[in-house]
C-alpha positions as CSV (number, residue, x, y, z in Angstrom):
1,M,17.9,322.3,141.5
2,K,19.2,320.5,138.4
3,N,17.9,317.1,137.4
4,Q,18.5,314.7,134.5
5,V,15.5,313.8,132.4
6,K,15.3,311.1,129.7
7,M,13.8,312.2,126.4
8,R,12.4,310.2,123.5
9,I,11.6,311.5,120.0
10,V,9.6,309.3,117.6
11,V,9.7,310.0,113.9
12,S,6.8,308.3,112.2
13,D,7.1,307.2,108.6
14,P,10.5,308.6,108.0
15,P,11.5,309.4,104.4
16,A,13.0,306.4,102.6
17,A,16.7,306.5,102.0
18,V,17.3,309.7,103.9
19,A,19.3,309.7,107.1
20,M,17.8,311.4,110.2
21,M,19.8,312.1,113.4
22,V,19.4,314.2,116.5
23,Q,21.9,317.1,116.7
24,D,24.3,316.6,119.7
25,G,25.9,319.9,120.5
26,K,27.2,321.9,117.6
27,D,28.8,319.2,115.4
28,K,27.9,315.7,116.7
29,L,25.0,313.5,115.8
30,L,22.9,310.9,117.6
31,A,21.7,307.9,115.7
32,A,18.3,306.4,116.3
33,A,18.2,303.9,119.2
34,K,15.6,301.9,117.2
35,A,14.9,302.1,113.5
36,S,12.5,300.5,111.1
37,A,10.8,301.5,107.8
38,T,7.9,303.0,109.8
39,Q,9.6,304.6,112.8
40,L,12.8,306.1,114.1
41,V,13.2,306.3,117.9
42,F,15.8,308.7,119.4
43,E,16.6,308.5,123.2
44,F,18.8,310.8,125.1
45,S,19.0,312.8,128.4
46,V,18.9,316.5,129.1
47,N,19.6,318.4,132.3
48,V,16.8,320.5,133.6
49,D,17.1,323.4,136.1
50,L,13.9,323.7,138.1
51,S,15.1,326.6,140.3
52,S,12.8,329.1,138.6
53,G,9.1,328.6,137.7
54,S,9.7,327.1,134.2
55,P,12.0,324.3,133.4
56,N,15.3,325.4,131.9
57,F,16.7,322.7,129.6
58,L,20.5,322.4,129.5
59,G,23.1,320.3,127.9
60,K,24.3,319.3,124.5
61,F,20.9,318.4,123.0
62,A,19.1,321.6,124.2
63,Q,19.8,324.2,121.5
64,G,18.9,327.9,121.4
65,P,18.5,330.6,124.1
66,K,17.1,330.0,127.6
67,D,13.6,331.2,126.7
68,A,13.3,329.3,123.4
69,R,15.1,325.9,123.8
70,F,14.6,323.2,121.2
71,V,16.0,320.0,119.8
72,Y,17.1,319.6,116.2
73,V,16.4,316.4,114.2
74,N,18.7,316.7,111.2
75,S,18.2,315.0,107.8
76,G,20.2,314.4,104.7
77,T,23.5,316.4,104.6
78,Y,22.9,317.8,108.1
79,A,22.7,314.1,109.3
80,G,26.1,313.3,107.8
81,E,24.8,312.0,104.5
82,H,27.2,313.9,102.3
83,H,25.7,312.9,98.9
84,S,22.1,313.5,99.8
85,C,19.9,316.0,97.8
86,W,18.4,316.9,101.2
87,G,19.8,319.1,103.9
88,R,17.2,319.9,106.5
89,R,16.6,320.3,110.2
90,A,13.3,319.9,112.1
91,K,13.1,322.1,115.1
92,L,11.3,320.6,118.1
93,S,10.5,323.2,120.8
94,L,10.9,322.2,124.4
95,M,9.0,325.2,125.7
96,S,5.7,323.5,126.1
97,I,7.1,320.9,128.5
98,T,5.8,321.8,132.0
99,R,7.5,321.7,135.4
100,E,4.9,319.1,136.4
101,Q,5.8,316.8,133.5
102,V,9.5,317.1,134.4
103,E,8.8,316.3,138.1
104,Q,6.5,313.4,137.1
105,A,9.1,311.9,134.8
106,I,11.8,312.2,137.5
107,K,9.5,310.7,140.2
108,E,8.3,307.8,138.0
109,N,11.7,307.2,136.3
110,S,9.8,307.8,133.0
111,V,10.7,309.6,129.7
112,I,9.3,312.8,128.2
113,E,8.2,311.9,124.7
114,T,6.9,313.4,121.5
115,S,6.4,312.2,117.9
116,F,6.1,313.9,114.5
117,P,5.8,312.8,110.9
118,G,9.1,312.3,109.1
119,V,7.8,313.6,105.7
120,G,6.7,317.2,105.2
121,R,4.1,318.6,102.8
122,D,6.6,318.8,100.0
123,G,7.4,315.1,100.2
124,G,10.8,315.7,101.6
125,P,12.0,315.3,105.2
126,T,10.1,317.4,107.8
127,C,11.9,320.7,108.4
128,A,11.7,324.1,110.2
129,S,9.7,324.5,113.4
130,V,7.4,321.5,113.9
131,K,3.9,322.8,114.7
132,G,1.5,321.0,117.0
133,L,4.1,319.1,119.0
134,E,2.7,317.5,122.2
135,W,5.1,316.3,124.8
136,R,3.9,313.7,127.3
137,V,5.3,311.6,130.1
138,A,5.6,307.9,129.0
139,K,7.0,304.6,130.3
140,K,10.6,303.7,129.4
């Protein structure tokens, strides 16, 4: 039972003058649907297989093995900014998204959304596995 689910990632307070984009497959990039000095909003869809107990996220935005899927938010050189001094990727795990959330998002024609700060502890773009991510069902 495969379904398409809309996703939204909000990057709050992104680093100034550093590009950030969602990785689309192996070598494509998705620009923010909305961008301001205080927020970047990325919107895309993933396919979800609900035939087993846990959701299995599929498609070009879902990276990694079946039991550890995630989405990359790339920055600097990884986001196509060739002359940047930054080259980082923030890894956003999809594994805490529940079957119930997926079913609710489908039923209500909503999105599954999360947010994270764009700047890490070292003052550069957030990178590595983002801790404390909370995914929620939200209105479009």
